[in-house]
The first five atom37 places (N, CA, C, CB, O) and aatype in JSON, in Angstrom:
{
  "aatype": [12, 16, 0, 0, 11, 16, 9, 10, 15, 15, 15, 3, 13, 15, 14, 1, 19, 12, 6, 10, 1, 11, 11, 9, 8, 3, 0, 2, 18, 19, 3, 18, 0, 19, 5, 1, 9, 0, 10, 19, 10, 15, 1, 5, 10, 9, 3, 3, 16, 3, 5, 10, 13, 19, 5, 11, 7, 11, 1, 15, 5, 15, 0, 13],
  "atom_mask": [
    [1, 1, 1, 1, 1],
    [1, 1, 1, 1, 1],
    [1, 1, 1, 1, 1],
    [1, 1, 1, 1, 1],
    [1, 1, 1, 1, 1],
    [1, 1, 1, 1, 1],
    [1, 1, 1, 1, 1],
    [1, 1, 1, 1, 1],
    [1, 1, 1, 1, 1],
    [1, 1, 1, 1, 1],
    [1, 1, 1, 1, 1],
    [1, 1, 1, 1, 1],
    [1, 1, 1, 1, 1],
    [1, 1, 1, 1, 1],
    [1, 1, 1, 1, 1],
    [1, 1, 1, 1, 1],
    [1, 1, 1, 1, 1],
    [1, 1, 1, 1, 1],
    [1, 1, 1, 1, 1],
    [1, 1, 1, 1, 1],
    [1, 1, 1, 1, 1],
    [1, 1, 1, 1, 1],
    [1, 1, 1, 1, 1],
    [1, 1, 1, 1, 1],
    [1, 1, 1, 1, 1],
    [1, 1, 1, 1, 1],
    [1, 1, 1, 1, 1],
    [1, 1, 1, 1, 1],
    [1, 1, 1, 1, 1],
    [1, 1, 1, 1, 1],
    [1, 1, 1, 1, 1],
    [1, 1, 1, 1, 1],
    [1, 1, 1, 1, 1],
    [1, 1, 1, 1, 1],
    [1, 1, 1, 1, 1],
    [1, 1, 1, 1, 1],
    [1, 1, 1, 1, 1],
    [1, 1, 1, 1, 1],
    [1, 1, 1, 1, 1],
    [1, 1, 1, 1, 1],
    [1, 1, 1, 1, 1],
    [1, 1, 1, 1, 1],
    [1, 1, 1, 1, 1],
    [1, 1, 1, 1, 1],
    [1, 1, 1, 1, 1],
    [1, 1, 1, 1, 1],
    [1, 1, 1, 1, 1],
    [1, 1, 1, 1, 1],
    [1, 1, 1, 1, 1],
    [1, 1, 1, 1, 1],
    [1, 1, 1, 1, 1],
    [1, 1, 1, 1, 1],
    [1, 1, 1, 1, 1],
    [1, 1, 1, 1, 1],
    [1, 1, 1, 1, 1],
    [1, 1, 1, 1, 1],
    [1, 1, 1, 0, 1],
    [1, 1, 1, 1, 1],
    [1, 1, 1, 1, 1],
    [1, 1, 1, 1, 1],
    [1, 1, 1, 1, 1],
    [1, 1, 1, 1, 1],
    [1, 1, 1, 1, 1],
    [1, 1, 1, 1, 1]
  ],
  "atom_positions": [
    [[108.8, 74.04, 17.94], [107.55, 73.65, 18.55], [107.37, 72.14, 18.34], [106.36, 74.45, 17.97], [107.54, 71.65, 17.22]],
    [[107.05, 71.44, 19.37], [106.83, 70.0, 19.26], [105.37, 69.68, 19.52], [107.74, 69.23, 20.25], [104.67, 70.37, 20.27]],
    [[104.94, 68.65, 18.89], [103.56, 68.21, 19.07], [103.55, 67.04, 20.05], [102.91, 67.81, 17.7], [104.34, 66.11, 19.94]],
    [[102.66, 67.12, 20.99], [102.51, 66.04, 21.96], [101.31, 65.2, 21.57], [102.37, 66.59, 23.41], [100.25, 65.73, 21.22]],
    [[101.47, 63.92, 21.63], [100.37, 63.01, 21.3], [99.61, 62.71, 22.59], [100.89, 61.7, 20.62], [100.18, 62.2, 23.56]],
    [[98.34, 63.04, 22.58], [97.5, 62.79, 23.74], [96.73, 61.5, 23.52], [96.54, 63.98, 24.01], [96.09, 61.32, 22.48]],
    [[96.79, 60.64, 24.47], [96.06, 59.37, 24.37], [94.8, 59.49, 25.2], [96.95, 58.16, 24.84], [94.85, 59.76, 26.4]],
    [[93.68, 59.27, 24.54], [92.39, 59.36, 25.21], [91.76, 57.98, 25.25], [91.45, 60.36, 24.49], [91.85, 57.2, 24.3]],
    [[91.15, 57.7, 26.35], [90.45, 56.41, 26.44], [89.01, 56.6, 26.0], [90.51, 55.83, 27.89], [88.52, 57.72, 25.9]],
    [[88.33, 55.5, 25.74], [86.95, 55.57, 25.28], [86.05, 56.19, 26.34], [86.45, 54.19, 24.92], [84.97, 56.69, 26.0]],
    [[86.45, 56.18, 27.59], [85.63, 56.78, 28.64], [85.68, 58.31, 28.59], [86.11, 56.29, 30.01], [84.89, 58.98, 29.25]],
    [[86.6, 58.87, 27.79], [86.7, 60.32, 27.64], [85.66, 60.87, 26.66], [88.09, 60.7, 27.19], [85.51, 62.09, 26.53]],
    [[84.96, 59.99, 25.97], [84.0, 60.41, 24.95], [82.59, 60.01, 25.35], [84.36, 59.81, 23.6], [82.37, 59.05, 26.09]],
    [[81.63, 60.78, 24.85], [80.23, 60.46, 25.11], [79.86, 59.19, 24.34], [79.3, 61.64, 24.72], [80.54, 58.82, 23.39]],
    [[78.78, 58.53, 24.77], [78.34, 57.33, 24.05], [78.03, 57.62, 22.58], [77.1, 56.73, 24.73], [78.26, 56.78, 21.72]],
    [[77.51, 58.8, 22.29], [77.18, 59.18, 20.9], [78.45, 59.25, 20.05], [76.43, 60.55, 20.86], [78.48, 58.77, 18.92]],
    [[79.49, 59.85, 20.6], [80.76, 59.95, 19.87], [81.33, 58.55, 19.63], [81.79, 60.82, 20.65], [81.84, 58.26, 18.55]],
    [[81.24, 57.71, 20.63], [81.75, 56.34, 20.48], [80.96, 55.58, 19.42], [81.69, 55.59, 21.82], [81.53, 54.81, 18.64]],
    [[79.65, 55.79, 19.38], [78.81, 55.15, 18.36], [79.22, 55.6, 16.96], [77.31, 55.46, 18.61], [79.33, 54.79, 16.04]],
    [[79.43, 56.9, 16.81], [79.82, 57.43, 15.5], [81.22, 56.97, 15.1], [79.76, 58.95, 15.51], [81.46, 56.69, 13.92]],
    [[82.12, 56.89, 16.04], [83.47, 56.4, 15.74], [83.42, 54.96, 15.22], [84.37, 56.48, 17.0], [84.17, 54.58, 14.32]],
    [[82.52, 54.17, 15.8], [82.36, 52.79, 15.37], [81.77, 52.74, 13.95], [81.45, 52.01, 16.37], [82.2, 51.95, 13.12]],
    [[80.77, 53.6, 13.69], [80.08, 53.6, 12.4], [81.01, 54.0, 11.25], [78.89, 54.53, 12.44], [80.88, 53.47, 10.15]],
    [[81.93, 54.92, 11.49], [82.76, 55.39, 10.37], [83.74, 54.32, 9.88], [83.53, 56.62, 10.78], [84.36, 54.48, 8.83]],
    [[83.86, 53.26, 10.63], [84.69, 52.14, 10.18], [83.89, 51.09, 9.42], [85.39, 51.49, 11.37], [84.44, 50.1, 8.95]],
    [[82.58, 51.31, 9.31], [81.69, 50.4, 8.58], [81.52, 50.94, 7.15], [80.3, 50.28, 9.3], [80.91, 51.98, 6.95]],
    [[82.05, 50.23, 6.18], [82.03, 50.68, 4.79], [80.6, 50.9, 4.28], [82.74, 49.67, 3.89], [80.35, 51.85, 3.55]],
    [[79.69, 50.03, 4.65], [78.29, 50.18, 4.22], [77.68, 51.46, 4.77], [77.45, 48.97, 4.66], [76.95, 52.16, 4.06]],
    [[77.97, 51.77, 6.01], [77.45, 53.0, 6.63], [78.0, 54.23, 5.91], [77.81, 53.05, 8.13], [77.26, 55.17, 5.61]],
    [[79.29, 54.22, 5.65], [79.92, 55.36, 4.99], [79.37, 55.51, 3.57], [81.45, 55.2, 4.96], [79.09, 56.63, 3.14]],
    [[79.22, 54.41, 2.84], [78.66, 54.47, 1.49], [77.26, 55.06, 1.5], [78.62, 53.07, 0.86], [76.94, 55.92, 0.68]],
    [[76.43, 54.61, 2.43], [75.07, 55.12, 2.53], [75.08, 56.62, 2.88], [74.27, 54.33, 3.58], [74.32, 57.4, 2.31]],
    [[75.94, 56.99, 3.81], [76.02, 58.39, 4.22], [76.42, 59.29, 3.05], [77.02, 58.56, 5.38], [75.85, 60.36, 2.86]],
    [[77.39, 58.86, 2.28], [77.84, 59.65, 1.12], [76.72, 59.75, 0.09], [79.1, 59.02, 0.49], [76.49, 60.82, -0.48]],
    [[76.03, 58.65, -0.17], [74.91, 58.67, -1.12], [73.8, 59.59, -0.63], [74.35, 57.25, -1.33], [73.21, 60.33, -1.43]],
    [[73.52, 59.56, 0.64], [72.47, 60.41, 1.21], [72.85, 61.89, 1.1], [72.21, 60.04, 2.69], [72.01, 62.72, 0.75]],
    [[74.09, 62.22, 1.4], [74.56, 63.6, 1.27], [74.46, 64.05, -0.17], [76.03, 63.73, 1.77], [74.01, 65.16, -0.44]],
    [[74.87, 63.2, -1.12], [74.79, 63.54, -2.54], [73.34, 63.77, -2.96], [75.42, 62.43, -3.4], [73.06, 64.69, -3.73]],
    [[72.43, 62.95, -2.48], [71.01, 63.1, -2.81], [70.46, 64.42, -2.29], [70.2, 61.93, -2.25], [69.78, 65.15, -3.01]],
    [[70.76, 64.73, -1.04], [70.27, 65.98, -0.44], [70.84, 67.19, -1.18], [70.64, 66.04, 1.05], [70.11, 68.14, -1.46]],
    [[72.12, 67.16, -1.48], [72.73, 68.28, -2.2], [72.18, 68.41, -3.61], [74.25, 68.11, -2.25], [71.95, 69.53, -4.09]],
    [[71.96, 67.3, -4.28], [71.4, 67.34, -5.63], [70.01, 67.95, -5.63], [71.36, 65.93, -6.24], [69.68, 68.78, -6.47]],
    [[69.19, 67.53, -4.68], [67.84, 68.1, -4.58], [67.88, 69.59, -4.29], [67.04, 67.39, -3.49], [67.09, 70.35, -4.84]],
    [[68.8, 69.99, -3.43], [68.93, 71.41, -3.09], [69.35, 72.21, -4.32], [69.94, 71.61, -1.94], [68.84, 73.3, -4.56]],
    [[70.28, 71.68, -5.1], [70.72, 72.36, -6.31], [69.58, 72.5, -7.31], [71.89, 71.6, -6.95], [69.42, 73.54, -7.94]],
    [[68.79, 71.45, -7.45], [67.65, 71.49, -8.37], [66.63, 72.51, -7.9], [67.0, 70.1, -8.49], [66.12, 73.29, -8.71]],
    [[66.32, 72.52, -6.61], [65.37, 73.49, -6.07], [65.87, 74.92, -6.26], [65.12, 73.22, -4.58], [65.1, 75.8, -6.65]],
    [[67.15, 75.14, -6.0], [67.72, 76.48, -6.17], [67.67, 76.91, -7.64], [69.17, 76.53, -5.66], [67.38, 78.06, -7.94]],
    [[67.95, 75.98, -8.54], [67.92, 76.28, -9.98], [66.5, 76.59, -10.42], [68.49, 75.1, -10.79], [66.28, 77.53, -11.18]],
    [[65.54, 75.81, -9.95], [64.14, 76.06, -10.28], [63.7, 77.43, -9.79], [63.23, 74.97, -9.67], [63.02, 78.15, -10.52]],
    [[64.09, 77.8, -8.59], [63.73, 79.11, -8.06], [64.37, 80.22, -8.88], [64.15, 79.22, -6.58], [63.77, 81.27, -9.09]],
    [[65.58, 80.0, -9.33], [66.27, 81.0, -10.15], [65.54, 81.2, -11.47], [67.72, 80.58, -10.41], [65.36, 82.33, -11.91]],
    [[65.11, 80.11, -12.1], [64.37, 80.23, -13.36], [63.01, 80.91, -13.15], [64.16, 78.84, -13.99], [62.57, 81.68, -14.0]],
    [[62.36, 80.62, -12.05], [61.07, 81.26, -11.76], [61.28, 82.76, -11.58], [60.41, 80.63, -10.5], [60.5, 83.56, -12.1]],
    [[62.31, 83.14, -10.85], [62.59, 84.56, -10.64], [62.92, 85.26, -11.95], [63.74, 84.74, -9.64], [62.46, 86.37, -12.2]],
    [[63.72, 84.61, -12.79], [64.06, 85.21, -14.09], [62.81, 85.34, -14.95], [65.13, 84.36, -14.82], [62.65, 86.33, -15.66]],
    [[61.94, 84.35, -14.9], [60.71, 84.37, -15.68], [59.81, 85.53, -15.26], [0.0, 0.0, 0.0], [59.19, 86.18, -16.1]],
    [[59.73, 85.78, -13.98], [58.91, 86.88, -13.46], [59.47, 88.22, -13.9], [58.83, 86.83, -11.92], [58.72, 89.13, -14.24]],
    [[60.79, 88.34, -13.91], [61.42, 89.59, -14.33], [61.19, 89.87, -15.81], [62.93, 89.55, -14.04], [60.87, 90.99, -16.2]],
    [[61.34, 88.83, -16.63], [61.18, 89.04, -18.09], [59.71, 89.32, -18.43], [61.68, 87.81, -18.88], [59.44, 90.06, -19.37]],
    [[58.77, 88.73, -17.7], [57.36, 88.98, -17.97], [56.95, 90.38, -17.52], [56.49, 87.93, -17.29], [56.07, 90.98, -18.13]],
    [[57.57, 90.9, -16.47], [57.19, 92.22, -15.98], [57.71, 93.32, -16.9], [57.71, 92.43, -14.57], [57.25, 94.46, -16.81]],
    [[58.65, 93.01, -17.79], [59.18, 94.0, -18.72], [58.19, 94.3, -19.84], [60.5, 93.51, -19.3], [58.29, 95.34, -20.48]],
    [[57.23, 93.4, -20.08], [56.28, 93.59, -21.17], [55.12, 94.41, -20.73], [55.79, 92.27, -21.71], [54.21, 94.67, -21.52]]
  ]
}
């Protein structure tokens, strides 16, 4: 099986795709994006952990 390389011109992509392709070559944009993803995931982990502790607390209190 051989792989064929397809060459696409910029006109084959939507303006949004072209904008994003340009942005991923900008180190500042990528750094900010990674930091933002890390922040969102960290907050989600904290919220999930807090909910887990609240649920455990309710279970242990209902045993008394």
